[in-house]
C-alpha positions in Angstrom: -27.4 15.7 30.8 -26.3 18.6 29.2 -22.6 19.5 28.5 -21.2 22.7 27.4 -18.5 23.8 25.2 -16.6 27.1 26.0 -17.9 28.6 23.0 -21.5 27.7 24.4 -21.0 29.6 27.5 -20.8 32.9 25.8 -24.3 32.6 24.9 -25.5 31.6 28.4 -26.6 34.1 30.8 -24.6 34.5 34.4 -27.3 32.6 36.2 -27.6 29.7 33.8 -23.7 29.6 33.3 -23.4 29.1 37.3 -26.2 26.3 37.3 -24.6 24.3 34.3 -21.0 24.6 36.3 -22.8 23.2 39.5 -24.4 20.6 37.7 -20.9 19.4 35.6 -18.9 19.8 39.2 -21.9 17.4 40.8 -21.2 14.9 37.8 -17.5 14.8 38.3 -17.9 14.4 41.8 -20.1 11.5 41.3 -17.9 9.8 38.7 -14.9 10.4 41.2 -16.6 8.5 43.9 -17.2 5.6 41.3 -14.0 5.7 40.0 -12.1 5.7 43.5 -14.4 2.7 44.4 -13.6 0.9 41.6 -9.9 1.3 41.8 -10.1 0.0 45.4 -11.8 -3.0 44.0 -8.7 -3.4 41.6 -6.4 -2.9 44.1 -7.9 -5.9 45.8 -7.4 -7.7 42.7 -11.0 -9.0 42.7 -11.4 -8.5 38.8 -8.2 -10.8 37.9 -8.9 -13.7 35.9 -12.7 -12.4 34.9 -13.5 -12.8 31.3 -15.4 -10.5 28.7 -16.8 -10.5 25.5 -15.7 -7.3 24.3 -13.0 -7.6 21.7 -9.7 -5.6 22.2 -9.9 -5.4 26.1 -7.0 -6.5 27.9 -7.3 -9.5 30.0 -5.9 -8.1 32.8 -7.8 -6.7 35.8 -6.2 -3.3 35.4 -6.8 -3.5 31.5 -10.2 -4.2 31.7 -11.1 -1.7 34.4 -9.0 0.9 32.8 -11.0 0.3 29.4 -14.3 0.5 31.4 -13.5 3.7 33.0 -12.3 5.5 30.0 -15.8 4.2 28.2 -17.6 5.4 31.2 -16.1 9.1 30.6 -17.6 9.0 27.2 -21.1 8.0 29.0 -21.3 4.4 27.4 -22.6 3.1 30.5 -25.4 4.2 32.9 -24.3 5.3 36.3 -26.6 2.4 38.0 -24.4 0.1 36.2 -21.2 1.5 37.5 -22.5 1.2 40.9 -23.6 -2.1 40.3 -20.4 -3.4 39.4 -18.6 -1.4 42.2 -20.8 -3.3 44.7 -20.7 -6.7 42.9 -17.6 -7.5 40.8 -19.3 -10.7 39.4 -21.4 -8.4 37.1 -18.4 -7.3 35.3 -19.0 -9.1 32.0 -22.7 -8.0 32.1 -21.7 -4.2 32.8 -18.7 -4.2 30.1 -20.9 -5.5 27.6 -23.6 -3.0 28.0 -22.6 -1.1 24.6 -22.9 -4.5 22.9 -26.3 -5.1 24.5 -28.1 -5.1 21.1 -26.6 -8.4 19.9 -28.3 -10.3 23.1 -31.7 -8.7 22.8 -34.3 -11.0 21.2 -32.0 -13.7 20.9 -33.6 -17.3 21.5 -33.0 -18.3 25.1 -32.5 -22.0 26.2 -32.1 -22.8 29.8 -32.7 -26.7 29.6 -28.9 -27.4 30.6 -29.2 -25.9 33.6 -32.4 -27.5 34.4 -30.6 -30.7 34.1 -28.1 -29.9 36.6 -30.1 -28.9 39.4 -33.9 -29.7 40.6 -34.3 -25.8 41.3 -31.4 -23.9 38.7 -29.8 -21.1 39.6 -30.6 -18.2 37.2 -28.8 -15.0 37.6 -30.6 -11.6 36.6 -27.8 -10.1 35.1 -27.3 -13.1 32.6 -26.2 -11.7 29.2 -29.2 -13.6 27.5 -31.9 -11.5 29.2 -30.0 -9.1 31.6 -30.6 -6.0 29.1 -34.2 -6.8 28.7 -36.7 -4.0 29.9 -38.1 -4.6 33.1 -39.8 -1.9 35.6 -38.2 1.2 33.9 -35.1 -0.4 33.8 -33.9 -3.6 32.8 -33.9 -7.2 34.4 -30.0 -7.0 35.2 -30.6 -4.6 37.7 -34.2 -4.7 38.6 -35.4 -8.1 37.9 -34.8 -10.3 40.8 -38.3 -11.0 41.1 -39.2 -12.5 37.9 -35.9 -14.1 38.0 -36.7 -16.0 41.4 -40.1 -16.9 39.9 -38.8 -18.3 36.9 -36.2 -20.5 38.7 -39.3 -21.5 41.1 -41.4 -22.1 37.8 -38.8 -24.2 36.0 -38.2 -26.5 39.0 -41.7 -27.2 40.1 -43.2 -27.5 36.5 -40.1 -28.6 34.2 -41.3 -26.4 31.7 -38.3 -24.6 30.1 -40.0 -22.1 28.0 -40.7 -19.6 31.1 -37.5 -18.0 31.4 -36.8 -14.8 33.0 -37.3 -12.7 30.2 -40.6 -14.3 29.5 -41.3 -14.2 33.3 -40.6 -10.6 33.1 -42.7 -9.8 30.2 -45.5 -11.9 32.1 -45.0 -9.4 35.3 -45.1 -6.3 33.3 -48.3 -7.4 31.4 -50.2 -8.1 34.3 -49.0 -5.2 36.2 -47.1 -6.7 38.9 -44.0 -4.7 37.9 -43.8 -1.2 39.7 -41.1 1.5 39.7 -39.7 0.2 42.8 -39.3 -3.4 41.0 -41.8 -6.0 41.7 -45.2 -6.2 43.6 -45.6 -8.5 46.4 -49.0 -9.8 44.6 -46.7 -11.5 42.0 -46.0 -14.2 44.4 -49.7 -15.1 45.3 -51.9 -13.8 42.4 -49.0 -14.0 40.0 -48.1 -17.5 41.0 -52.0 -18.5 40.5 -51.7 -17.0 37.2 -48.9 -19.2 36.4 -50.8 -22.5 37.6 -48.8 -22.2 40.8 -49.8 -21.8 44.4 -48.1 -19.0 46.2 -48.9 -18.3 50.1 -47.4 -15.9 52.6 -45.6 -18.0 55.4 -44.8 -16.8 59.1 -41.3 -16.3 59.9 -40.8 -19.2 61.5 -37.7 -21.9 61.1 -40.0 -24.9 61.3 -42.4 -23.6 58.9 -39.9 -22.9 56.5 -38.4 -26.4 56.9 -41.9 -28.0 56.4 -42.5 -26.0 53.2 -39.1 -27.2 51.9 -39.5 -30.7 53.1 -42.8 -30.9 50.8 -40.4 -30.1 47.8 -41.6 -26.6 47.5 -39.4 -23.4 47.4 -39.8 -20.1 49.4 -39.1 -16.6 47.8 -38.0 -14.1 50.3 -38.0 -10.3 50.2 -34.9 -9.2 51.7 -34.1 -6.0 53.8 -30.5 -4.4 53.4 -28.0 -6.5 54.6 -25.9 -9.4 53.1 -27.8 -9.8 49.9 -28.7 -5.7 49.0 -28.1 -2.3 49.8 -32.0 -1.5 49.0 -34.4 -4.4 48.6 -34.1 -7.9 46.8 -35.7 -11.2 46.4 -33.9 -14.6 47.0 -35.3 -18.1 46.9 -34.7 -20.9 49.2 -34.4 -24.3 47.8 -33.8 -26.7 50.9 -31.7 -26.8 53.9 -29.4 -29.4 55.9 -28.0 -29.2 59.4 -25.5 -26.3 58.4 -28.3 -24.1 56.9 -30.4 -23.0 54.1 -29.4 -23.3 50.4 -30.1 -20.3 48.9 -30.5 -19.2 45.1 -29.7 -15.3 45.3 -30.4 -14.4 41.5 -27.8 -11.3 42.1 -24.7 -13.6 43.3 -23.0 -17.1 42.6 -21.1 -16.4 45.6 -24.0 -15.7 47.8 -25.5 -18.8 46.3 -22.7 -21.0 47.2 -23.0 -20.7 50.9 -25.4 -22.0 53.4 -27.2 -19.5 55.5 -28.4 -20.1 59.2 -31.8 -19.2 60.2 -30.5 -16.4 62.5 -28.5 -14.9 59.9 -31.6 -14.9 57.4 -34.6 -14.3 59.4 -33.2 -10.6 60.6 -33.1 -9.8 56.9 -36.4 -11.2 55.5 -39.1 -8.8 55.4 -41.7 -11.1 54.0 -41.5 -14.6 52.6 -44.0 -16.8 50.3 -44.2 -20.6 49.7 -44.4 -21.7 46.0 -45.7 -24.7 45.1 -47.1 -26.7 42.1 -50.6 -27.4 43.8 
């Protein structure tokens, strides 16, 4: 994005000057909308108590947000990350540490601890250990819900802790299952087979879904805009009881701590796949 100083304008034709001014005004308007939304979140107090790894940032909601906004003015943060934070305060640490992302890239990843806690572990796409890695023209943290769901399924069904979200994203890209829009649906059938798993599309039926889960398998769902996303998203279903389905949402701990009834989920599911180890 181009920015011009007062001196620069002297050498710009009238038409170019008007164009550049329009661009600058548009940028300012976008930033004002983002800042206004974030300040509303601040007023609601949702950032209180969050932690960050950036040295020197005040450990109060106001201090953190003001520091982040100041950095945003200096263009240290992509707009998509600021919008991500505006939608989901859980991503604060991931967004705040974007300028320090190099220290996380390429680090050894060990997910054996979470695999011991749950049969199907909850992994978050914006985890600092892999969230900044490239995926689908962006990064796992913003576009990697598909490979993160498949990593959860693979870890839970095989017990092999080597296939973390970073490695799963690399597998998806190498085999052309990643697209400009995110992750191809064939990743959950053909891609699953390449991993030694079995993936098959299911009808949107509560009984069929429960039967698949009763067998110890998992279900990955492609979601419409609604409770889980404003655009498109993948989530994983790992079980159910009389209160509803247990969800692993790779973008939200809060959503993963709830149970979801079939009526709520079914209106938002575009497609779903049973993933099994045979």
